[in-house]
C-alpha positions as MATLAB code, in Angstrom:
seq = 'MATYYPLEGTSPPPSETAAVDGPVIRHIGFSDLLDALRLGWEDFKAVPSHAIVLCVIYPIIGILLWRMVLGYSVLPMLVPIAAGFALIGPFAALGLYELSYRRELGQEASAWHAFGVLRAPSFGSMLGLGALLFAIFVGWVVSAHAIYVSTFGNTPAAAMPDFFTQVFATSEGWRMIMIGVGVGFLFAAVALCISIVSFPLMLHQHADMSDAIQTSMRVVAKNPIAAAEWGLIVAVLLTLGSIPFFLGLTIVMPLLGHATWHLYRKAIESPLMSSSHEPEQIEREKRYAADFPSVLLPPYGRKHRFFDSSD';
ca = [
      32.374    3.117  -17.441;
      29.441    1.078  -16.886;
      28.901   -2.735  -17.837;
      25.255   -4.190  -19.088;
      24.162   -7.456  -17.412;
      20.593   -9.300  -17.801;
      18.370   -9.180  -14.969;
      19.350  -10.561  -11.417;
      23.005  -10.515  -11.498;
      23.610  -13.125  -14.056;
      26.690  -12.682  -16.532;
      26.213  -13.060  -19.892;
      28.733  -14.579  -22.380;
      31.676  -12.294  -22.908;
      30.324  -11.712  -26.686;
      26.951  -10.345  -24.948;
      28.433   -7.966  -22.670;
      29.111   -4.313  -23.821;
      30.958   -1.353  -22.252;
      30.485    2.178  -22.979;
      31.982    5.590  -21.702;
      28.546    6.624  -20.819;
      24.796    6.469  -21.323;
      23.298    8.564  -23.905;
      21.113   11.474  -22.338;
      17.696   12.121  -24.145;
      15.861   15.340  -23.963;
      12.698   14.905  -22.050;
       9.601   16.923  -21.506;
       6.647   17.509  -19.212;
       4.658   15.146  -21.593;
       7.234   12.522  -20.787;
       7.128   13.052  -17.001;
       3.273   12.872  -17.565;
       3.845    9.452  -19.214;
       6.401    8.160  -16.483;
       3.389    8.642  -14.223;
       0.975    6.786  -16.092;
       3.311    3.720  -16.534;
       4.249    3.904  -12.985;
       0.429    3.798  -12.285;
       0.101    1.028  -14.316;
       2.747   -1.012  -12.548;
       0.990   -0.238   -9.210;
      -2.062   -1.645  -10.357;
      -0.616   -4.632  -11.526;
       1.144   -5.252   -8.087;
      -0.797   -3.015   -5.602;
       0.035   -5.406   -2.724;
       3.428   -5.760   -3.385;
       3.961   -1.986   -3.578;
       1.741   -1.550   -0.417;
       4.027   -4.147    1.514;
       7.174   -2.491    0.387;
       6.219    1.028    1.301;
       4.038    0.322    4.705;
       7.236    1.458    6.766;
       6.419    5.203    5.493;
       2.920    5.553    7.309;
       4.211    3.504   10.206;
       7.407    5.921   10.462;
       4.586    8.721   10.167;
       2.476    7.818   12.927;
       5.130    7.061   15.260;
       6.377   10.589   14.517;
       3.050   11.968   14.944;
       2.965   10.112   18.557;
       6.524   11.151   19.198;
       5.255   14.778   18.609;
       2.405   14.814   20.889;
       4.324   13.608   23.592;
       7.383   15.103   23.446;
       6.573   18.573   22.138;
       8.567   18.477   19.186;
       5.886   19.489   16.798;
       7.942   22.043   14.876;
      10.424   18.963   13.186;
       7.255   17.280   12.118;
       6.958   18.898    8.502;
      10.941   19.204    7.864;
      11.051   15.367    8.857;
       8.106   14.433    6.703;
       9.554   16.714    3.913;
      12.717   14.698    4.194;
      10.843   11.696    3.057;
      11.513   12.736   -0.534;
      15.273   12.925    0.158;
      15.646    9.174    1.022;
      12.592    8.014   -1.405;
      14.507    7.097   -4.165;
      16.639    4.517   -2.040;
      13.886    3.458   -0.394;
      12.050    2.271   -3.654;
      14.817   -0.030   -4.691;
      12.245   -3.136   -4.718;
       9.797   -1.044   -6.917;
      12.316   -0.306   -9.631;
      12.841   -4.353   -9.719;
       9.279   -5.003  -10.190;
       8.800   -2.215  -12.894;
      11.921   -3.849  -14.769;
      10.540   -7.371  -14.635;
       7.323   -6.274  -15.932;
       8.896   -4.533  -18.711;
      10.602   -7.480  -19.511;
       7.475   -9.606  -19.556;
       8.414  -11.603  -16.545;
       6.735  -12.361  -13.256;
       6.427   -9.898  -10.894;
       5.824  -10.491   -7.094;
       6.944   -9.425   -3.750;
       9.590  -11.951   -3.928;
      10.985  -10.807   -7.252;
      11.348   -7.299   -5.244;
      14.159   -8.711   -3.094;
      16.107   -9.802   -6.252;
      17.771   -6.066   -6.163;
      19.670   -7.340   -3.103;
      21.604   -9.570   -5.377;
      22.694   -7.162   -7.899;
      26.303   -6.558   -8.495;
      25.948   -2.688   -7.851;
      24.051   -3.313   -4.736;
      27.362   -2.000   -2.622;
      27.035    1.199   -4.769;
      23.212    1.595   -3.851;
      23.956    1.521   -0.205;
      26.590    3.920   -0.583;
      24.324    6.391   -2.264;
      21.411    5.553    0.182;
      23.744    6.372    3.013;
      24.610    9.906    1.150;
      21.084   10.458    0.747;
      20.672    9.659    4.410;
      23.286   12.059    5.334;
      21.854   15.051    3.098;
      18.565   14.009    5.138;
      20.261   14.532    8.197;
      21.506   17.907    7.340;
      18.403   19.067    6.347;
      16.724   18.006    9.843;
      19.523   19.634   11.700;
      19.222   22.607    9.634;
      15.475   22.933    9.645;
      15.932   22.845   13.831;
      18.605   25.499   13.861;
      16.233   27.624   11.653;
      13.093   27.357   14.004;
      15.791   27.957   17.400;
      17.274   30.815   15.856;
      13.701   32.153   15.087;
      11.636   31.115   18.322;
      14.342   29.792   20.780;
      14.114   26.675   22.725;
      11.000   27.241   23.796;
       8.756   24.219   22.507;
       5.183   24.571   21.159;
       2.895   24.289   23.976;
      -0.229   23.161   22.069;
      -0.829   22.386   17.982;
      -3.052   25.635   17.842;
      -0.656   27.983   19.276;
       2.010   26.493   17.146;
       0.194   27.302   14.117;
      -0.693   30.483   15.233;
       3.042   31.370   16.435;
       4.243   30.339   13.067;
       1.325   31.795   10.573;
       0.190   34.823   12.359;
       3.670   36.402   13.231;
       6.451   38.072   11.143;
       8.941   35.671   12.587;
       6.983   32.973   11.981;
       6.764   33.898    8.117;
      10.482   34.542    8.160;
      11.126   31.133    9.267;
       9.102   29.732    6.391;
      10.581   31.624    3.628;
      14.381   30.528    5.092;
      13.092   27.026    5.727;
      11.721   26.546    2.377;
      14.855   28.284    0.685;
      17.211   25.703    2.577;
      15.018   22.961    1.950;
      14.845   23.666   -1.661;
      18.943   23.558   -1.608;
      18.905   20.251   -0.049;
      16.252   18.686   -2.253;
      18.041   20.367   -5.517;
      21.036   18.409   -4.435;
      19.285   15.208   -3.609;
      17.301   15.271   -6.807;
      20.988   16.110   -9.389;
      22.774   13.161   -7.765;
      19.697   10.725   -7.587;
      17.037   11.391  -10.202;
      18.122    8.228  -12.484;
      21.064    6.760  -10.133;
      19.309    3.814   -8.743;
      17.901    2.749  -11.711;
      20.686    3.056  -13.745;
      22.952    0.862  -11.081;
      20.025   -1.481  -10.868;
      20.028   -1.927  -14.999;
      23.242   -0.969  -16.059;
      25.414   -1.860  -13.211;
      26.992    1.425  -12.897;
      29.006    2.366   -9.915;
      28.372    5.261   -7.467;
      29.996    8.213   -8.897;
      29.252    7.108  -12.598;
      25.514    7.015  -11.539;
      25.884   10.161   -9.908;
      27.359   11.921  -12.943;
      24.849   10.422  -15.323;
      22.325   11.981  -12.941;
      23.716   15.334  -12.964;
      24.261   15.005  -16.633;
      20.414   14.253  -17.063;
      19.446   17.205  -14.883;
      22.017   19.664  -16.910;
      20.495   18.375  -20.190;
      16.768   18.810  -18.812;
      16.705   21.405  -16.221;
      13.135   22.349  -16.769;
      12.132   18.496  -16.791;
      13.844   18.185  -13.821;
      12.457   20.813  -11.994;
       8.861   20.149  -12.723;
       9.534   16.403  -11.545;
      10.902   17.798   -8.226;
       7.750   19.527   -8.203;
       5.701   16.832   -8.789;
       7.318   15.098   -6.192;
       6.879   17.623   -3.600;
       3.260   18.043   -4.472;
       2.356   14.267   -4.460;
       4.546   13.795   -1.122;
       2.576   16.394    0.514;
      -0.890   15.182   -0.502;
       0.201   11.687    0.656;
       1.479   13.313    4.006;
      -1.609   15.170    4.954;
      -3.852   12.010    6.421;
      -1.289   10.931    9.082;
       0.989    9.885    6.131;
      -1.401    7.020    5.239;
      -1.311    8.288    1.550;
       2.122    7.677    1.164;
       1.237    3.787    0.956;
      -0.040    5.206   -2.529;
       2.201    7.850   -3.405;
       5.476    6.199   -2.632;
       4.961    2.939   -5.126;
       3.547    5.246   -7.753;
       6.432    7.544   -7.279;
       8.932    4.478   -7.378;
       7.769    3.071  -10.207;
       7.392    6.341  -12.125;
      11.190    6.965  -11.314;
      12.051    3.797  -13.210;
      10.144    4.786  -16.406;
      11.662    8.130  -16.115;
      15.242    6.672  -16.209;
      13.887    4.675  -19.465;
      12.886    7.812  -21.026;
      15.908    9.985  -20.008;
      18.741    7.391  -21.006;
      19.199    5.487  -23.941;
      19.916    1.996  -23.585;
      22.328    0.476  -26.117;
      21.271   -2.941  -25.359;
      17.565   -2.452  -25.659;
      17.708   -4.569  -28.865;
      20.005   -7.585  -27.228;
      20.296   -8.577  -23.952;
      17.445   -7.049  -22.203;
      14.645   -8.132  -24.475;
      11.846   -9.940  -22.672;
      12.992  -13.500  -22.218;
      11.246  -16.729  -23.328;
       9.357  -18.508  -20.776;
       8.803  -22.508  -21.119;
       6.378  -23.449  -18.407;
       6.546  -26.997  -17.518;
       3.399  -29.328  -16.258;
       2.479  -29.013  -12.729;
       1.333  -31.511  -10.416;
      -0.870  -32.316   -7.344;
       1.799  -33.930   -6.025;
       4.314  -31.081   -6.117;
       2.126  -28.842   -3.735;
       3.032  -26.520   -2.349;
       6.367  -26.381   -4.135;
       4.689  -24.910   -7.102;
       3.712  -21.865   -5.265;
       7.722  -20.929   -4.616;
       9.235  -19.350   -7.711;
      10.943  -20.084  -10.099;
       9.454  -23.326  -10.236;
       8.914  -25.146  -13.732;
      10.438  -22.263  -15.343;
      13.309  -22.111  -17.842;
      15.118  -18.888  -19.040;
      16.515  -17.826  -22.065;
      17.962  -14.369  -23.163;
      17.277  -13.174  -26.471;
      20.783  -12.210  -28.065;
      21.476  -10.789  -31.632;
      21.420  -14.045  -33.445;
      17.708  -14.667  -32.447;
];
């Protein structure tokens, strides 16, 4: 059972708290997925520097992996590890959900506010689900390595051209590709089913981990085609972002993170959209030169008030 609160973990008066047995799931289609991507792009354009800062770890990891491959001859694991970004991406985008949420409420969105997710009452549940996704990621990497070893043995790839020839010009290589794609699909399907809307749900409605997973599975069960299309979109965009030394992920990851928030909004009907989650009124005080530099630190000179049903 999920309980609804305003942004950033502030508890409303008891009269403004609503509890429900479970969120109402909507039917969504391909047009909704495209619209979620469009809205995610709008969020990215509104706060591009903040999104890039939050996701800069991805190209750093990619470059390190590339150097590791060249130095330690573990080239066969580069593609599985890169593909694994899709498995842990929903957890890594927590700060992006917070920014999209704030923009939806008409509030200021900055890198400072992205860290507000750390104060969410359900942050422990988010960590738990993040750990589960990481375990799935590790399981995928171990499985991919086992598939390679069972096909080519423990002989490392001596050089990149030889490796590509070995994979794409031999029957063993194509068998490894087909088995790897099939196994990878199973891992990706599990991750998608348990996390398609889980993290935004925990942030917005403060659901616990089990409720969030159950709701995500309900979304997939009610919209199997749309869920499969979303998984394909994520896979294609991550592949395109990974090609130039993973640098494209500085755009792809923020886009997908913001878009996931809007996908959640389209898939889940929020019972408090007309009450405690309405945009807040912001009354700004005058700022004076003598107050510098404190005026640069939020939330200076702001008074917040959430609308309630009596407004």
